[in-house]
C-alpha positions as CSV (number, residue, x, y, z in Angstrom):
1,M,2.6,10.7,3.5
2,K,4.0,10.6,-0.3
3,P,6.8,13.5,-1.1
4,V,5.3,16.4,-3.0
5,C,7.0,17.6,-6.2
6,L,6.3,20.2,-8.7
7,L,8.0,18.4,-11.8
8,P,5.8,16.1,-13.6
9,A,6.3,12.1,-12.7
10,L,7.4,10.2,-15.4
11,E,4.9,7.6,-16.8
12,P,5.3,4.1,-15.7
13,A,5.8,1.8,-18.9
14,V,2.2,-0.4,-18.9
15,G,3.8,-4.0,-18.6
16,S,7.1,-3.8,-17.3
17,I,8.3,-5.3,-14.0
18,L,11.1,-5.5,-12.0
19,V,12.1,-8.1,-9.6
20,A,14.8,-7.8,-6.6
21,D,15.5,-11.0,-4.8
22,D,18.9,-12.8,-3.6
23,S,17.6,-16.3,-4.4
24,P,18.4,-16.9,-8.0
25,T,15.7,-19.6,-8.1
26,V,12.8,-17.0,-7.0
27,R,14.1,-14.7,-9.3
28,K,14.1,-17.1,-12.2
29,I,10.4,-18.3,-11.2
30,L,9.1,-14.7,-11.2
31,E,10.8,-14.0,-14.6
32,Y,9.9,-17.0,-16.5
33,T,6.1,-16.7,-15.0
34,L,5.7,-13.3,-15.8
35,R,7.4,-13.5,-19.2
36,R,5.4,-16.4,-20.2
37,E,2.3,-14.0,-20.0
38,G,3.9,-11.2,-22.2
39,Y,5.3,-8.6,-19.3
40,L,8.7,-7.1,-19.8
41,V,10.7,-8.3,-16.8
42,R,14.3,-7.2,-15.3
43,A,15.5,-9.1,-12.2
44,F,18.5,-8.0,-9.8
45,P,20.4,-10.0,-7.0
46,D,19.7,-7.0,-4.6
47,G,18.1,-3.9,-4.2
48,V,21.4,-1.8,-4.5
49,S,21.5,-3.1,-8.2
50,M,17.9,-2.4,-9.3
51,L,18.2,1.2,-7.9
52,R,21.9,1.7,-9.6
53,W,20.1,0.7,-12.9
54,L,17.3,2.7,-12.2
55,H,19.5,5.8,-11.6
56,G,21.5,5.1,-14.9
57,G,18.6,5.4,-16.9
58,G,16.2,2.6,-16.8
59,S,12.8,2.6,-17.6
60,V,10.4,3.7,-14.8
61,P,8.8,-0.1,-14.0
62,R,4.7,-0.2,-13.4
63,L,5.7,-3.1,-10.6
64,I,8.6,-4.1,-8.7
65,F,8.5,-7.1,-6.5
66,L,11.2,-6.7,-3.7
67,D,12.4,-9.2,-1.4
68,L,12.4,-8.1,2.3
69,V,15.6,-9.6,3.5
70,M,18.3,-9.1,1.1
71,P,22.0,-8.1,1.2
72,R,23.2,-4.5,1.2
73,M,19.7,-3.3,1.2
74,D,16.4,-4.7,2.8
75,G,13.2,-4.5,0.8
76,Y,11.8,-1.9,3.3
77,Q,15.1,0.3,2.6
78,V,14.4,0.2,-1.2
79,A,10.9,0.7,-1.2
80,S,11.6,3.9,1.3
81,H,14.3,5.3,-1.2
82,L,11.9,5.0,-4.0
83,R,8.7,6.4,-2.3
84,K,11.2,9.6,-1.7
85,Q,11.5,10.4,-5.5
86,A,8.4,11.6,-7.5
87,A,9.6,9.7,-10.7
88,Y,8.4,6.2,-9.0
89,A,5.0,7.6,-7.5
90,G,3.3,5.7,-9.6
91,T,4.7,2.5,-9.7
92,I,3.5,0.0,-7.7
93,L,5.4,-1.9,-4.6
94,V,5.1,-5.6,-3.7
95,L,7.0,-7.4,-1.0
96,H,7.4,-11.1,-2.0
97,T,8.6,-12.3,1.4
98,R,8.8,-15.0,3.6
99,C,8.2,-12.9,6.5
100,N,4.4,-12.9,7.2
101,G,3.9,-11.2,10.0
102,L,1.1,-8.8,11.2
103,L,4.3,-6.4,12.3
104,D,6.0,-6.9,8.8
105,R,2.7,-6.2,7.1
106,L,2.1,-2.7,8.9
107,K,5.3,-1.5,8.5
108,A,5.3,-2.3,4.7
109,R,1.7,-0.6,4.3
110,L,3.7,2.4,6.4
111,I,6.3,2.6,3.9
112,G,4.1,2.9,0.9
113,I,4.5,-0.8,-0.3
114,E,0.9,-1.4,-2.1
115,G,0.9,-4.9,-2.1
116,Y,2.2,-8.2,0.0
117,L,2.8,-11.7,-1.3
118,A,4.1,-14.3,1.3
119,K,6.5,-17.0,-0.2
120,P,6.2,-19.7,-1.2
121,S,3.8,-18.0,-3.7
122,T,1.8,-19.7,-6.5
123,T,2.1,-19.3,-10.5
124,Q,-1.9,-17.8,-10.0
125,Q,-0.8,-15.7,-7.3
126,I,2.1,-13.9,-9.0
127,L,-0.1,-13.7,-11.8
128,S,-3.1,-12.6,-10.3
129,L,-1.0,-9.8,-8.5
130,A,0.5,-8.5,-11.8
131,G,-2.7,-8.3,-13.7
132,H,-4.4,-6.3,-11.1
133,Y,-1.8,-4.1,-11.0
134,C,-0.5,-4.1,-14.7
135,S,-1.2,-5.6,-18.4
136,P,1.2,-6.8,-20.6
137,P,2.5,-4.5,-23.2
138,L,1.2,-4.5,-26.8
139,P,3.5,-6.4,-28.9
140,E,4.8,-3.1,-30.6
141,E,5.8,-1.6,-27.2
142,V,9.6,-1.9,-26.6
143,L,10.8,-0.8,-23.4
144,W,14.2,-2.5,-23.1
145,P,16.8,-3.6,-25.3
């Protein structure tokens, strides 16, 4: 069940995507793949860094790719934290992980994660998922400096 809040939620930016993954290689692949298609991407080495950026005034993203196994906070903990805040009710969460078992997928769904992408993933899978949930911003839109 999603939390109820009487304050209006911020509207997520159309083509903005965050990535939280402790692997520099995976972060670079996701960043490059998505930026090449026009998405605005910001990547973080862990969920804590991403949450600090968001709570420090970062723009509400349309889509977040979360690794499950990360230091300090795992993907489930980050997702659970975001789902408790009304501002992120419109943000799509996708678990991008090597953990591909039925229990992992069920737990993700119960927490409020909308998508699940098993590693290793292909460029087509990444772009298909991003295109399904958000479209690239118009050229004149500037969301992050």
